[in-house]
C-alpha positions, 0 to 999 in steps of 0.5 A, a space after each residue: 772580874 776573875 780569870 781562872 786560866 791565869 798562869 805565871 807566863 800570862 802576867 802581861 794579860 794580868 797587868 792589863 786587867 789590873 790597869 783596867 781595875 786601877 782606871 775604874 777604882 781611882 776615879 776622883 782620887 789623886 792617890 790610889 793604893 792597890 790591894 795587896 798581892 794576896 788580895 789581887 791573887 784572890 781576885 783574879 784567881 792566880 798565883 802571887 808570882 804572877 801578880 808580882 810579875 804583873 805589878 813589876 811590868 806596870 811599874 816599869 811603864 810608870 803606871 804604878 810605884 812600889 814602896 816596900 812596906 807601904 804597898 803599891 800606888 797608882 801614879 797620878 796621871 795629869 788631867 788638865 783642870 782649868 777655871 772658867 777664865 782659862 787659868 789652871 786650877 791645879 799645879 801639876 808637879 812630876 817627881 822623877 826618881 831614877 834607878 831606885 826602888 822606893 826605899 824609905 829615903 825616897 818615900 820620905 822625900 815624897 812625903 815631905 814634898 806632898 806635905 808642903 803642897 796642899 792637895 787643893 792646889 797641887 798634884 804630885 805625880 811620881 815616876 820611876 824611870 830607868 837611866 839610859 832606857 827608852 822613856 815610856 810613851 806614857 811618861 812622855 805624854 805626862 811630861 807635857 802636862 807637868 808645870 814643873 819637875 823634881 829629879 832625884 835618885 841615881 840619875 845620869 847626865 843624860 837623864 838630867 839633860 832630858 829633864 832640862 830640855 823639857 824647859 820647865 822649872 826644875 828642882 834637882 835633889 843631889 850633887 850632879 849636873 852643875 854645868 847643865 843647871 848653871 846654863 843661861 835660861 835654866 830655871 832650877 834649884 839644886 838641893 843637896 845634903 852637905 856631905 863635905 861638911 858632914 864628913 869634916 864633922 865626923 873626923 873632928 868627932 872621932 879625933 875628939 875621942 882619941 881616934 888618930 887613924 880614920 879611914 874612909 870608904 867611898 862608893 865611886 869617883 863621882 863628885 858626890 863622893 869626892 865632896 865627902 873625901 874633901 871634907 875628910 881631908 879638910 879635917 885632917 889638914 886642920 889637925 896638921 896631918 898628911 892626908 896621903 898617909 890615911 886609908 881611903 878606898 872607893 868601891 869603884 873607880 867609875 865616875 858615875 852617879 850610880 850606887 856600887 854593887 854590894 859585892 863592890 862595897 864588900 870588896 872595898 871594906 875588906 881592903 880597909 880591914 886588911 890594913 891592920 894597924 893603918 886605921 882605928 875607925 871608918 867613915 862610910 856610906 855603906 856601913 852594913 858591908 863593913 859590919 859584914 866584912 868585919 864579922 867574917 874576920 872576927 872583928 867587932 865594931 866598937 871594940 876593934 874599930 869605931 864606925 860612922 855610917 850614913 843613913 837617910 832615915 831611922 835605920 833599924 840595922 844602925 840601931 841594932 849595931 849601935 852605929 853612930 850615924 850621919 843622917 841626911 833627912 830626905 823629908 827635909 829636902 822634900 819640904 824645902 823643894 815644896 817651899 821653892 815650888 810654892 815661891 815659883 808658882 804662887 809668888 812668881 820668884 825666879 828659881 836659880 840657886 844651890 842650897 846645901 842642907 846639913 846632916 845630923 850626927 847621931 852618936 851611939 856606942 860604935 865610937 867609944 872614947 879612947 881619951 884617957 
C-alpha cells in the first residue's frame, strides 16, 4: 500500500502503517529486518526524513530496534507456546538495553547472547527503554511473558529496581546495584568487565616502558569509574608512589551510571593537557576526545605523550591513530550470560553470583618505549 500525501509532520501516520507492515511480514519468524529507509520511502512515496522520524517513534515504543550499520529490526513479541502437557516449549528472555543507541558493543552483546541460546529452545526479545521515563505499555505486557531478563546499558538504580520487582531470574551487565542484587530472594547474576585489574595492568605496562607520570581521565564519580581509579592507584602504590601526586580528572562529579557528554569529556581532557610536565601518558575511557584536544593544542599522541583508551569492539579510530586499547569484549559477556541462563532454566541451578571478566590489552604505537 502506498500513500502519496505523507509529509514530514505525518510521521505518526506512517509509523502506524509501518507497524502494520511488520505485523504482516514477520509472521512465523523470530527476527525480522525492516527494509532500508530508502526502500520504505519508495514504498510509501514519502521522504526519508519522514521515514526516519517514523522509525524513531517506533523505536521509542520498543517495537523496533535500530542498529547503525546493520539496519532496523522488529523486536520479538512474546508468544505463549506450550506443549500438550502444558509446559512452555520455548524459554523467552528479554534483553533490556537502557539509554543507548545500539552501538557495536551492544550489538556484540546481543550476538553473543543469541549464539549461546539455540532458537529451537529460546526466544530473545530486545528492548531499548529510556531511564526514568514511563515504561511503554507494550513493554509492560511483554515483561509478563518473559521467563528471565538481561539488563545492560546506562541504567539507573530505579531502572534496576523495576527489573528486580519483576521477580524473574535477572542477569545484570555492568557494575551497578550491588545492594539491590544482594538482597535475599533476588535470583541474579552480575557480569562485569574487571576494569580495576585492567587499569592496574595498564599502569604497569606504561611503567615498564619508562612512563613515570601516568594520568587518568574518568567519566564520572560512579562506582564503575571508581573501580578504574582504584586499579590505577593500586599499581602506583605497588611502585611506592604517592597517588595524590598524579593527575586524575573526572568529566563530571555526578555519581550516576550515565555517560558524560562529549563536551564534558573534552573539557576534562583539556584540564589534563593544560598541566604540561605533570603527565607523560593518559589512560581513559574516552580516547577520541583526548586526541581531539591534543590536536587542537598541537600535541601528538605517541610523541608528546602515550595514550591507552578503552574500546568495546574492534575500533577503527583506535586502529587509525595506533591507540593502545583496553578492550572489553561484550560478545564474551553475552555468551557468558547465555551459559548462566541455560544453567538456570535447563539444569535448574540457582543464580546468585558476581563474575568479573578480564579485559584485553592491545598494544600499538601510541605507547613507544622510553627505556634507554
